[in-house]
C-alpha positions in Angstrom: 103.7 101.8 125.8 100.9 104.4 125.5 101.6 104.5 121.7 101.5 100.7 121.5 98.2 100.6 123.2 96.8 103.3 121.0 98.1 101.5 117.9 96.5 98.2 119.1 93.2 100.0 119.5 93.6 101.5 116.0 94.2 98.0 114.6 90.8 96.8 116.0 89.0 99.8 114.4 91.0 100.1 111.2 92.4 96.6 110.5 93.4 97.1 106.8 95.3 100.4 107.4 96.9 99.0 110.6 98.1 95.9 108.8 99.5 98.0 105.9 101.4 100.2 108.2 102.9 97.2 110.1 104.0 95.7 106.8 105.5 99.0 105.6 107.4 99.4 108.9 109.1 96.0 108.3 110.2 97.1 104.7 108.4 94.1 103.2 106.5 94.5 99.9 102.8 93.5 99.4 102.3 89.8 98.6 102.4 89.1 94.8 103.3 92.6 93.7 105.9 91.2 91.3 103.3 89.5 89.1 102.4 93.0 87.8 105.9 93.5 86.3 105.6 93.8 82.4 107.2 91.1 80.3 108.2 91.2 76.6 108.8 88.9 73.6 111.5 89.4 71.0 108.7 90.2 68.5 107.5 93.1 70.5 108.4 96.6 69.2 111.6 98.5 70.1 111.0 100.9 73.0 113.2 103.4 74.7 114.1 102.2 78.2 112.8 105.4 79.8 109.4 104.4 78.4 109.9 100.8 79.7 110.6 102.3 83.1 107.3 104.3 82.8 105.5 101.1 82.0 106.7 99.5 85.1 105.6 102.4 87.3 102.2 102.4 85.6 101.9 98.6 86.2 103.0 98.5 89.9 102.0 101.9 91.5 98.6 100.5 92.7 100.1 97.3 94.2 103.1 99.1 95.8 101.3 102.0 97.6 104.4 103.1 99.4 106.2 104.0 96.2 106.6 107.8 95.9 107.8 109.0 92.5 109.0 112.4 91.3 111.4 114.4 89.2 113.8 117.3 89.3 111.7 119.4 86.8 112.2 116.8 84.0 108.9 114.8 84.3 108.2 114.9 80.6 111.7 113.6 79.8 112.1 111.2 82.7 108.7 109.5 82.3 108.4 109.2 86.1 104.7 110.0 86.4 102.0 107.4 86.1 98.8 108.6 84.3 96.5 109.1 87.3 99.2 110.3 89.7 98.3 113.1 92.1 100.9 115.7 93.0 102.0 116.1 96.6 100.9 119.7 97.2 98.9 121.7 99.8 95.2 121.3 98.9 94.9 125.1 98.9 97.0 125.3 95.6 94.3 123.4 93.7 97.0 121.2 92.0 97.3 118.3 94.4 96.8 117.2 98.0 98.7 115.6 100.9 97.8 112.1 99.7 99.6 112.8 96.4 102.4 110.4 95.5 104.2 112.6 92.9 106.9 115.1 94.0 107.9 118.2 91.9 111.4 118.7 93.3 112.4 121.6 91.0 115.8 122.0 89.4 117.8 120.8 92.4 119.1 117.3 92.2 121.2 117.4 95.4 118.1 118.5 97.4 115.9 115.9 95.7 118.4 113.1 96.7 118.6 114.5 100.2 114.8 114.6 100.6 114.6 111.0 99.3 117.1 109.9 101.8 115.0 111.5 104.5 111.8 109.7 103.3 113.6 106.4 103.2 115.1 106.9 106.6 111.8 107.8 108.1 110.3 104.5 106.7 107.0 103.5 105.2 107.9 105.2 101.9 110.1 104.0 99.0 111.1 107.1 97.1 112.0 107.2 93.4 113.2 110.4 91.7 114.2 111.2 88.1 116.7 113.3 86.4 119.2 112.9 83.5 122.0 110.5 84.2 124.6 113.3 83.8 122.8 115.3 86.5 123.0 112.5 89.1 126.6 113.8 89.4 125.2 117.1 90.8 123.6 115.0 93.6 126.7 113.0 94.3 127.0 114.0 98.0 123.5 112.9 98.8 123.8 109.9 96.5 126.8 108.8 98.5 124.9 109.3 101.7 122.2 106.9 100.3 124.9 104.2 100.0 126.6 104.7 103.4 123.3 105.0 105.3 121.8 101.9 103.5 118.7 103.6 102.2 116.3 102.1 99.7 116.3 105.0 97.3 115.8 104.7 93.5 117.4 107.2 91.1 115.8 107.1 87.7 118.4 108.4 85.4 117.4 108.9 81.7 119.3 110.2 78.7 122.1 107.8 79.4 124.4 108.3 76.5 126.2 110.8 74.2 123.5 110.2 71.5 121.2 113.0 72.8 121.1 115.5 70.0 121.4 119.2 70.5 122.1 119.7 74.2 125.8 118.9 74.0 128.4 118.3 76.7 126.4 119.5 79.7 123.9 116.6 79.1 126.3 113.9 78.0 127.4 111.4 80.7 130.9 110.1 80.2 132.4 109.2 83.6 129.1 108.9 85.4 128.5 105.1 85.3 132.1 104.4 86.3 131.8 106.8 89.2 128.7 105.3 90.7 129.6 101.7 89.9 132.7 102.3 92.0 130.6 103.5 94.9 130.2 100.8 97.6 126.6 99.6 98.3 125.2 101.4 95.1 123.5 99.2 92.5 123.8 100.6 89.0 121.5 99.1 86.4 121.6 99.8 82.7 118.9 97.6 81.2 119.1 96.7 77.5 115.4 95.8 77.0 112.0 95.5 78.6 112.6 92.3 80.6 115.8 93.6 82.0 114.1 96.9 83.0 111.4 94.9 84.9 114.2 92.8 86.5 116.0 95.9 87.6 112.8 97.2 89.3 112.3 93.9 91.0 115.8 93.9 92.6 115.7 97.7 93.3 112.5 97.3 95.2 113.4 94.1 97.1 116.8 95.3 98.2 115.9 96.9 101.5 119.3 98.3 102.4 120.7 99.3 99.0 120.1 102.3 96.9 120.0 102.0 93.1 120.6 104.1 89.9 118.8 102.9 86.8 120.3 104.4 83.6 117.7 104.6 80.8 117.8 105.5 77.1 116.1 108.1 75.0 116.7 105.8 72.0 114.4 102.8 71.1 115.9 99.4 72.1 114.9 96.1 70.5 113.5 93.4 72.8 116.3 90.8 73.1 116.1 87.2 72.2 116.9 85.2 75.4 116.3 87.9 77.9 113.9 87.1 80.8 113.2 88.7 84.2 114.6 85.6 85.9 117.9 85.7 84.0 118.4 89.5 84.4 117.8 89.4 88.1 121.1 87.6 88.4 122.9 90.7 87.1 124.4 88.8 84.2 123.5 85.8 82.0 124.3 83.9 78.9 122.2 85.3 76.0 123.4 83.2 73.1 125.6 80.2 73.5 127.7 78.2 71.1 129.4 75.2 72.8 132.1 75.1 70.1 133.0 78.9 70.4 136.7 79.8 71.0 135.9 83.3 72.0 133.4 84.7 74.6 131.9 88.2 73.9 130.9 90.0 77.1 128.7 93.1 77.1 127.5 95.3 79.9 
């Protein structure tokens, strides 16, 4: 009761901050945030989906102030840092401050996932953390905990295929998607273009009790004819239809 009275007094003196905290505690997102999601036309250039993900973060970080991004020492590859991001660091280091919204987790995916679970469980923060898709397997224990404890945690997983170049088998995910798609209460997105990437972020951020993995490419992907955010939000949609067709081709 004492805290409630103090909080009420705080609300009279600092209305905007009070109202924002009340909103965050409910898990609701700011009104109209989704209008900032990027959209694409088929004539737009081909872009790697890790860059499309970066474009979403760039577009929404100001309107979703509770979003906390980061990476397991792969920032340059994961594209998880918006341009004017400030690192979460002690001010004494000279490389960030306590208001920073970018976490440098180091080479420790399991700990990163555990920390993100903690942030989500505490509330008022939506954590997103990046690594390579294959390395999400190293965090599998904490990732499973995200699912069974119903935490809104976003795993940004780049380098999603065997077509990676020189790194070889340690970096090439084979069983990873099947593993995490089989995990109850885990959403796994593998968007094929820009609109699908924006749609994935819409659902990941609005699903308050479900964690997500978004698998993203290093290779450039063309913008698909027929894809829209609205269609992709359904999780599956008809891209091209021929009423006379005797065969249906399904792609994931």
